[in-house]
C-alpha positions as CSV (number, residue, x, y, z in Angstrom):
1,M,-21.0,32.1,-10.4
2,I,-24.9,32.1,-11.0
3,A,-24.1,29.7,-14.3
4,L,-22.0,27.6,-11.5
5,A,-25.0,27.7,-8.8
6,Q,-27.3,26.8,-11.4
7,W,-25.4,23.6,-12.7
8,G,-24.4,22.4,-9.0
9,R,-28.2,23.1,-8.6
10,R,-28.9,20.5,-11.9
11,V,-26.5,17.9,-10.6
12,E,-28.4,17.8,-7.1
13,I,-31.6,17.5,-8.6
14,F,-30.2,14.6,-10.9
15,S,-28.5,12.9,-7.6
16,L,-31.8,13.3,-5.7
17,R,-34.1,11.6,-8.7
18,W,-31.5,9.0,-9.1
19,Q,-31.3,8.0,-5.1
20,A,-35.3,8.0,-5.3
21,R,-35.1,5.5,-7.9
22,L,-32.6,3.2,-6.3
23,D,-34.7,3.7,-2.9
24,T,-37.3,1.2,-4.1
25,K,-37.5,-2.2,-2.6
26,Q,-37.1,-4.1,-6.0
27,V,-33.9,-1.7,-7.1
28,D,-32.5,-1.9,-3.4
29,R,-32.5,-5.7,-3.5
30,A,-31.1,-6.1,-7.0
31,V,-28.1,-3.4,-6.7
32,P,-25.8,-5.1,-4.6
33,W,-26.2,-8.5,-6.2
34,V,-25.5,-6.7,-9.4
35,I,-22.4,-4.8,-8.0
36,A,-21.1,-8.2,-6.6
37,L,-21.4,-10.0,-9.9
38,L,-19.5,-7.1,-11.8
39,L,-16.6,-7.1,-9.1
40,G,-16.6,-11.0,-9.1
41,G,-15.8,-10.9,-12.8
42,A,-13.2,-8.2,-12.6
43,L,-11.5,-9.8,-9.6
44,S,-11.6,-13.2,-11.0
45,G,-10.4,-12.0,-14.4
46,L,-7.2,-10.3,-12.7
47,S,-6.5,-13.1,-10.4
48,L,-6.6,-15.7,-13.7
49,A,-4.6,-13.4,-15.7
50,R,-1.7,-13.2,-12.9
51,A,-2.0,-17.1,-12.6
52,L,-1.9,-17.3,-16.6
53,Q,1.4,-15.8,-16.3
54,L,2.9,-18.0,-13.8
55,D,3.1,-15.0,-11.2
56,A,1.8,-17.2,-8.3
57,G,3.9,-19.3,-6.1
58,A,4.3,-21.4,-2.9
59,D,0.9,-20.7,-1.2
60,L,-1.2,-21.5,-4.4
61,S,1.0,-24.7,-5.0
62,S,0.7,-25.8,-1.5
63,H,-3.1,-25.7,-1.5
64,L,-3.5,-27.1,-4.9
65,Q,-1.3,-30.0,-3.7
66,G,-3.6,-30.4,-0.6
67,L,-6.9,-30.1,-2.5
68,W,-5.6,-32.9,-4.9
69,L,-4.5,-35.1,-1.9
70,I,-8.2,-34.9,-0.6
71,G,-9.4,-35.7,-3.9
72,E,-7.0,-38.7,-4.0
73,G,-8.4,-39.7,-0.5
74,Y,-5.2,-38.6,1.4
75,E,-4.9,-36.3,4.1
76,P,-3.9,-32.7,3.0
77,R,-0.2,-33.0,4.0
78,S,1.5,-31.2,1.6
79,S,5.1,-31.6,1.0
80,V,5.1,-27.9,-0.4
81,A,4.2,-26.4,3.2
82,G,5.9,-29.4,4.8
83,H,3.0,-30.0,6.9
84,N,-0.7,-30.7,7.1
85,L,-2.5,-27.9,5.8
86,L,-5.2,-28.3,8.7
87,W,-2.3,-27.7,11.1
88,E,-2.0,-24.2,10.1
89,Q,-5.9,-22.7,10.5
90,A,-7.9,-25.8,10.7
91,A,-9.5,-24.9,7.6
92,F,-12.0,-28.0,7.1
93,I,-13.5,-25.6,4.3
94,L,-10.6,-27.3,2.2
95,Y,-12.6,-30.5,1.9
96,P,-15.8,-28.9,0.1
97,V,-13.6,-26.8,-1.8
98,A,-11.7,-30.2,-3.0
99,G,-15.2,-31.6,-4.2
100,L,-15.4,-28.5,-6.8
101,T,-11.7,-28.6,-7.6
102,A,-12.0,-32.5,-8.4
103,L,-15.0,-31.7,-10.7
104,F,-13.6,-28.5,-12.3
105,P,-10.1,-27.3,-13.5
106,D,-8.3,-26.7,-10.0
107,Q,-6.4,-23.5,-10.2
108,P,-8.9,-21.4,-12.3
109,T,-12.0,-22.9,-9.8
110,L,-9.8,-22.1,-6.6
111,L,-8.9,-18.6,-7.8
112,A,-12.4,-17.8,-9.1
113,L,-14.1,-19.1,-6.0
114,Q,-11.8,-16.8,-3.7
115,A,-12.6,-13.6,-6.1
116,S,-16.0,-14.7,-5.9
117,A,-16.2,-14.7,-2.0
118,L,-14.5,-11.2,-1.8
119,A,-17.1,-9.9,-4.3
120,L,-20.3,-11.8,-2.5
121,A,-19.2,-9.5,0.7
122,V,-20.8,-6.7,-1.1
123,V,-24.2,-7.9,-0.7
124,P,-24.3,-7.8,3.4
125,L,-22.2,-4.8,3.3
126,W,-24.9,-3.1,1.5
127,R,-27.8,-4.4,4.1
128,I,-25.3,-3.0,6.6
129,A,-25.3,0.5,5.2
130,R,-28.8,0.5,4.3
131,D,-30.7,-1.8,7.1
132,V,-28.7,-1.1,10.3
133,G,-27.1,2.4,9.4
134,G,-30.3,3.6,7.7
135,L,-27.9,5.2,5.1
136,K,-29.5,6.4,1.8
137,S,-28.6,4.8,-1.4
138,G,-26.2,7.3,-2.4
139,A,-23.9,7.0,1.0
140,A,-24.5,3.1,0.7
141,A,-23.1,3.1,-3.0
142,A,-20.2,5.2,-1.8
143,V,-19.3,2.6,1.2
144,V,-19.6,-0.3,-1.4
145,F,-17.4,1.8,-4.0
146,A,-14.7,2.1,-1.2
147,Y,-14.7,-1.7,-0.6
148,C,-14.6,-2.4,-4.4
149,A,-11.6,-0.2,-4.6
150,Y,-10.0,-1.1,-1.2
151,P,-6.3,-2.1,-1.8
152,A,-6.5,-4.9,0.8
153,V,-9.3,-6.4,-1.0
154,H,-7.1,-6.5,-4.3
155,S,-4.1,-7.6,-2.3
156,I,-5.9,-10.5,-1.0
157,N,-7.2,-11.4,-4.2
158,L,-3.9,-11.6,-5.8
159,S,-2.0,-13.2,-2.8
160,D,-2.3,-16.9,-4.4
161,F,-5.0,-18.6,-2.5
162,H,-5.8,-18.3,1.4
163,P,-8.7,-20.2,2.7
164,E,-9.6,-17.3,5.0
165,A,-10.7,-15.0,2.2
166,L,-13.7,-17.4,1.7
167,A,-14.7,-16.1,5.0
168,V,-14.8,-12.4,4.2
169,P,-18.6,-12.6,3.2
170,A,-19.1,-14.7,6.2
171,L,-17.7,-12.1,8.7
172,F,-19.8,-9.5,6.7
173,G,-22.9,-11.4,7.3
174,A,-21.9,-12.5,11.1
175,V,-21.8,-8.7,11.9
176,L,-25.0,-7.7,9.8
177,T,-27.2,-10.4,11.8
178,A,-25.7,-10.1,15.3
179,L,-26.6,-6.0,14.8
180,R,-30.1,-7.1,13.5
181,G,-30.4,-10.0,16.2
182,Q,-30.6,-12.8,13.8
183,W,-29.2,-15.5,15.8
184,N,-29.9,-18.4,13.7
185,W,-28.7,-16.8,10.6
186,F,-25.5,-15.5,13.0
187,T,-24.6,-18.9,14.2
188,V,-24.7,-20.2,10.2
189,F,-22.1,-17.4,9.4
190,A,-20.1,-17.8,12.6
191,L,-19.6,-21.5,11.6
192,L,-18.7,-21.0,8.2
193,A,-16.3,-18.4,9.3
194,V,-14.5,-20.4,11.6
195,T,-14.2,-23.4,9.0
196,C,-11.9,-21.3,6.8
197,R,-9.3,-20.0,9.7
198,S,-10.1,-20.9,13.2
199,D,-8.8,-17.8,14.8
200,L,-11.3,-15.9,13.2
201,A,-13.5,-17.2,16.4
202,F,-11.5,-14.5,18.3
203,A,-12.8,-11.6,16.2
204,L,-16.3,-13.2,16.7
205,S,-15.7,-13.1,20.4
206,G,-15.0,-9.7,20.3
207,L,-18.1,-9.2,18.1
208,G,-19.9,-10.7,21.3
209,L,-18.6,-8.0,23.6
210,L,-20.0,-5.2,21.1
211,V,-23.3,-7.3,21.5
212,L,-23.3,-7.5,25.1
213,L,-22.3,-3.6,25.3
214,E,-25.3,-2.9,23.2
215,G,-27.7,-4.6,25.9
216,R,-28.2,-8.0,24.5
217,R,-26.6,-9.7,27.4
218,R,-27.5,-13.1,26.8
219,P,-26.6,-13.6,23.2
220,G,-23.4,-11.4,23.6
221,T,-22.1,-13.3,26.4
222,A,-22.8,-16.7,24.8
223,I,-21.0,-15.3,21.5
224,S,-18.2,-13.9,23.4
225,L,-17.6,-16.9,25.6
226,G,-18.4,-19.4,22.6
227,G,-15.7,-17.7,20.3
228,L,-13.0,-17.6,22.8
229,A,-13.7,-21.4,23.7
230,Y,-13.3,-22.5,20.3
231,G,-10.5,-20.3,19.2
232,L,-8.4,-21.6,22.2
233,V,-9.7,-25.3,21.7
234,A,-8.7,-25.1,17.8
235,M,-5.1,-23.9,18.8
236,T,-4.3,-26.3,21.8
237,A,-6.2,-29.3,20.7
238,I,-7.4,-29.3,17.0
239,Q,-4.4,-28.1,15.1
240,P,-1.6,-29.9,17.0
241,R,-3.3,-32.9,16.5
242,F,-2.4,-32.5,12.7
243,N,1.6,-32.1,13.4
244,G,2.6,-34.3,16.3
245,G,1.2,-32.2,19.0
246,R,3.2,-29.0,18.0
247,F,1.5,-25.8,18.5
248,P,0.6,-24.1,15.6
249,H,2.3,-20.6,15.5
250,I,5.2,-21.5,17.5
251,E,7.5,-20.0,14.9
252,A,5.3,-16.6,14.5
253,F,5.7,-16.0,18.2
254,S,9.3,-17.5,19.1
255,D,10.1,-14.2,20.3
256,F,7.8,-14.5,23.2
257,G,7.9,-18.1,24.0
258,S,8.3,-21.7,22.8
259,G,6.5,-25.1,22.9
260,H,3.1,-24.0,23.3
261,L,0.3,-21.3,23.8
262,G,1.0,-20.9,27.7
263,S,4.6,-20.0,27.0
264,V,3.7,-17.4,24.6
265,L,0.8,-15.9,26.8
266,W,3.3,-15.5,29.3
267,G,5.7,-14.0,27.1
268,F,3.2,-11.3,26.1
269,I,2.3,-10.8,29.7
270,S,5.9,-10.6,31.1
271,A,7.1,-8.4,28.5
272,P,4.4,-5.7,27.5
273,H,6.7,-3.1,26.4
274,Q,8.4,-5.7,23.5
275,V,4.7,-6.2,22.6
276,L,3.9,-2.7,22.5
277,A,7.1,-1.9,20.5
278,D,6.5,-4.9,18.0
279,A,2.7,-3.9,17.5
280,L,3.8,0.0,16.9
281,S,6.9,-0.5,14.4
282,Q,7.3,1.7,11.4
283,A,5.9,-1.5,8.9
284,N,2.9,-2.2,11.5
285,F,2.1,1.4,11.4
286,Q,1.9,1.4,7.7
287,M,-0.3,-1.7,7.6
288,I,-2.5,0.4,10.0
289,V,-2.7,3.5,7.7
290,F,-3.1,1.2,4.7
291,L,-6.3,0.1,5.9
292,L,-7.7,2.9,7.4
293,A,-6.3,5.8,5.2
294,P,-8.9,4.5,2.0
295,V,-11.9,5.3,4.0
296,M,-10.7,8.6,5.2
297,L,-10.0,7.2,8.9
298,L,-13.7,7.1,9.3
299,P,-13.7,4.1,11.6
300,L,-11.8,6.1,14.1
301,V,-15.2,8.3,14.5
302,A,-17.0,5.1,15.5
303,P,-14.2,3.2,17.4
304,R,-16.7,0.8,19.3
305,Y,-17.4,-1.0,16.0
306,L,-13.6,-1.8,15.3
307,L,-12.5,-2.3,18.9
308,P,-13.9,-6.1,18.6
309,V,-11.2,-7.1,16.0
310,V,-8.4,-5.0,17.9
311,P,-7.0,-7.7,19.8
312,L,-6.7,-10.0,17.0
313,F,-5.2,-8.0,14.9
314,G,-2.7,-6.8,17.2
315,A,-1.7,-10.4,17.4
316,Y,-0.9,-10.5,13.7
317,L,0.9,-7.3,14.1
318,V,3.4,-8.6,16.7
319,A,3.8,-12.2,14.7
320,D,6.8,-13.1,12.8
321,V,5.6,-13.7,9.1
322,P,7.2,-12.8,5.8
323,P,7.0,-9.0,5.0
324,G,5.4,-7.6,2.1
325,Q,2.1,-6.4,0.9
326,L,0.8,-9.7,-0.6
327,A,2.4,-11.9,1.8
328,E,0.8,-10.4,4.8
329,A,-2.7,-9.9,2.6
330,S,-4.4,-12.9,4.5
331,Q,-3.9,-10.8,7.7
332,T,-6.3,-8.1,6.9
333,V,-9.0,-10.5,6.5
334,P,-10.5,-10.1,9.8
335,M,-10.0,-6.3,9.8
336,I,-11.9,-5.5,6.5
337,P,-15.8,-6.3,7.7
338,F,-15.0,-4.3,10.9
339,V,-13.4,-1.4,9.3
340,F,-16.7,-0.9,6.9
341,A,-19.2,-1.3,9.6
342,A,-17.4,1.2,11.7
343,T,-17.1,3.5,8.3
344,V,-20.9,2.9,7.8
345,F,-21.8,4.0,11.6
346,A,-19.5,7.1,11.0
347,L,-21.4,8.4,8.0
348,A,-24.4,7.7,9.9
349,R,-23.4,9.8,12.9
350,S,-22.1,12.5,10.7
351,G,-25.6,13.1,8.6
352,R,-29.0,13.9,9.9
353,V,-32.4,11.8,9.8
354,L,-34.7,12.6,6.9
355,V,-37.8,10.8,7.2
356,E,-36.5,7.1,7.6
357,R,-33.0,7.4,6.2
358,V,-29.9,9.1,7.2
359,N,-28.8,11.7,4.7
360,V,-25.1,12.2,4.4
361,D,-23.3,15.4,3.1
362,R,-22.8,15.1,-0.7
363,R,-19.4,16.4,0.0
364,L,-18.3,13.9,2.3
365,L,-19.3,11.1,0.2
366,T,-17.6,12.5,-2.5
367,A,-14.5,12.8,-0.5
368,L,-15.0,9.3,0.3
369,V,-15.1,8.1,-3.3
370,L,-12.2,10.0,-4.5
371,T,-10.0,9.0,-1.5
372,A,-10.5,5.1,-2.1
373,G,-10.1,5.9,-5.7
374,L,-6.7,7.7,-5.4
375,F,-5.7,4.8,-2.8
376,F,-6.6,2.3,-5.1
377,L,-4.5,3.7,-7.9
378,R,-1.4,4.2,-5.3
379,D,-1.7,1.0,-3.2
380,A,-3.8,-1.7,-5.1
381,P,-1.5,-4.5,-6.9
382,S,-4.1,-4.3,-9.3
383,S,-4.0,-0.7,-9.8
384,L,-3.8,1.1,-13.2
385,Y,-0.1,1.8,-12.9
386,E,0.5,-2.1,-12.6
387,R,-0.8,-2.3,-16.5
388,P,-3.3,-5.3,-15.3
389,W,-4.4,-5.2,-19.1
390,D,-1.2,-6.6,-19.8
391,W,-1.3,-9.4,-17.6
392,G,-1.9,-13.0,-18.8
393,Q,0.3,-13.0,-21.9
394,R,2.1,-16.1,-22.8
395,D,5.5,-14.7,-23.1
396,T,8.4,-16.9,-23.9
397,I,9.3,-17.4,-20.4
398,V,5.7,-18.6,-19.8
399,I,5.8,-21.0,-22.5
400,A,9.3,-22.7,-21.2
401,R,7.8,-23.1,-17.8
402,Q,5.1,-25.1,-19.2
403,E,7.1,-27.3,-21.3
404,A,9.8,-27.9,-18.4
405,A,6.6,-28.9,-16.5
406,D,5.4,-31.3,-19.4
407,L,8.9,-32.8,-19.5
408,I,8.4,-34.4,-15.9
409,P,6.9,-37.6,-15.4
410,P,3.5,-37.5,-13.0
411,D,5.3,-40.0,-10.5
412,A,8.4,-38.3,-10.0
413,S,9.8,-36.6,-7.2
414,V,10.4,-32.7,-8.0
415,R,12.1,-29.9,-6.4
416,A,11.0,-26.5,-8.3
417,S,11.5,-22.8,-8.0
418,E,7.7,-21.1,-6.6
419,Q,7.2,-20.0,-10.4
420,I,7.0,-23.5,-11.7
421,L,5.4,-25.3,-8.7
422,P,1.5,-24.4,-9.4
423,L,2.1,-26.6,-12.8
424,L,3.5,-29.6,-11.0
425,A,1.0,-29.9,-8.0
426,D,-0.9,-32.9,-8.8
427,R,1.7,-35.3,-7.3
428,T,2.6,-36.2,-3.5
429,R,6.5,-35.3,-3.9
430,L,6.9,-31.9,-4.5
431,Y,9.1,-29.5,-2.9
432,Q,10.3,-25.9,-3.2
433,L,13.4,-24.9,-4.3
434,H,14.7,-22.2,-2.1
435,T,17.8,-20.1,-3.4
436,G,18.6,-17.4,-0.7
437,D,21.7,-15.3,-1.2
438,D,24.4,-18.3,-1.7
439,P,24.1,-20.5,-4.9
440,D,26.4,-23.3,-3.3
441,S,24.1,-24.1,-0.5
442,A,21.0,-23.7,-2.1
443,A,22.6,-26.8,-4.5
444,V,23.3,-28.6,-1.7
445,A,19.4,-28.3,-0.4
446,A,18.2,-28.7,-3.8
447,T,19.1,-32.4,-4.3
448,P,18.2,-34.7,-1.8
449,K,15.0,-36.6,-1.9
450,V,14.3,-35.7,-5.5
451,E,14.6,-36.8,-8.9
452,W,14.2,-33.8,-10.9
453,I,15.1,-30.1,-10.4
454,V,13.8,-27.1,-11.9
455,F,15.2,-23.8,-11.8
456,D,13.9,-20.5,-12.7
457,S,16.0,-17.6,-12.7
458,A,13.2,-15.3,-11.2
459,S,13.3,-17.0,-7.9
460,A,16.9,-15.7,-7.5
461,P,16.8,-12.2,-8.8
462,E,20.0,-11.2,-6.6
463,W,22.0,-13.8,-8.3
464,S,24.5,-13.1,-11.1
465,P,25.0,-15.0,-14.2
466,L,28.2,-16.3,-12.5
467,D,26.1,-17.5,-9.3
468,I,23.7,-19.4,-11.6
469,E,26.5,-21.1,-13.4
470,S,28.1,-22.0,-10.1
471,F,24.8,-23.7,-8.8
472,D,24.8,-25.3,-12.2
473,L,28.0,-26.8,-11.6
474,D,27.1,-27.9,-8.0
475,V,23.8,-29.6,-9.1
476,R,25.6,-31.5,-11.7
477,R,28.6,-32.6,-9.7
478,T,25.8,-34.4,-7.2
479,G,24.7,-36.9,-9.9
480,F,22.2,-34.7,-12.0
481,E,22.4,-34.0,-15.8
482,R,20.8,-30.9,-17.5
483,L,18.4,-31.3,-20.1
484,E,18.0,-29.2,-23.1
485,F,15.3,-27.6,-24.6
486,E,14.5,-24.8,-27.2
487,V,13.1,-22.0,-25.2
488,G,13.9,-20.4,-22.1
489,G,17.9,-20.3,-22.6
490,S,19.6,-19.7,-19.3
491,E,16.3,-18.2,-17.5
492,L,15.1,-21.9,-17.0
493,R,17.1,-24.9,-16.3
494,V,15.8,-28.3,-15.9
495,Y,17.9,-31.2,-14.1
496,R,17.1,-35.1,-14.0
497,L,19.0,-37.4,-11.7
498,R,21.0,-39.5,-13.9
499,N,19.9,-43.1,-14.8
500,V,16.2,-42.0,-14.0
501,I,14.3,-43.1,-17.0
502,Q,12.1,-40.4,-18.6
503,S,8.5,-41.4,-19.4
């Protein structure tokens, strides 16, 4: 027992010495940038490795096609998505991003940019912890570690590409500058955030209410009303302009209304029981746990810093979107900054002020680090259990997919399985091959408007070999011929419309 106590004392002295070194101004400024650089490299490597083995899908393909169209001087009207990409969320950030992808290889640039944005959020998070929360360097480091291991961050990083991911550091910056009262910088971060995704304006509106509650009435009122106004104008006027006047989220909220925003709002008001039931469904409950459990539910100790984003996230919960951790990853973007801001202030409340900084119990910080690590191992798509070191290996099927894409002329119209789409994005007529449950219906839907079809069996995991042969026969009956090439076997099939000349 005496030896154990002495060992614990030595660990404490060692920890205090290192915290003293980290608390110097020079180190305090450098540490978050170093962490961001390392995290950015790790996230970029993971996303690029996943893309190299062609595990990306339609979301990446639609944005690659949209950026290519912008670079060619057209509107980002993606045939993969079936509409103008600006209709989805008025993500005008795509235009400067298109400038980068025109200069550098498009897919690596896009994925590395997204990973770098997620990593850059470490810098404002560190400043929130140190300057606003007043935490010592050890506590700030624990919060940053929790962010680096946060499963939602890794899910966003591996969920193809979403423009709203670029808003994560801007949202952290907006929270930081709002709490500091730096309104000029807040304006810059807020504008950057809403150019990535328009409905983030509602999260900023909630942040304005927080500023208002903290006693700064004029800026709080301006932020709240300004965010609300832009969010409504974007949904009702800006986004519909890019798709024939249609309300952009009508499919997602079809259970509550149709045609326009007013009908959806009336559906919310007239059926609050349905809204509540949808928001608290088992899948949504699991999503809430997914966001709060890795930080030990600490945001619930400082709920006022979490409340600004609750209305927007509640709308996300009741929306009808494709299920799945990666499919829903982009919906967690507005929650992440507020979850970690609330975590910082929860830790600040649990500690006690020593001189100028808040000293948090080392056992609580250890528990936070261990909890973050455990949930990373359990829930993150880049967990060690997923063997990410094996990603990026170009096996036979990956080589076959590349060879199949190389067969198709650049000006041809193509319908392809989602695994092949990123290889074919630099063209105007590209469509996704939807397999569904019925191979006969899939074949009927696959042939119109295209000259080439690429079928990858990975897009139809439920199909039996007999189903694949049925699909093959139906496609060839409609005037397509099947091309033979050395690799790929029955897993990959390429069809060309007869009498189409191969360039």
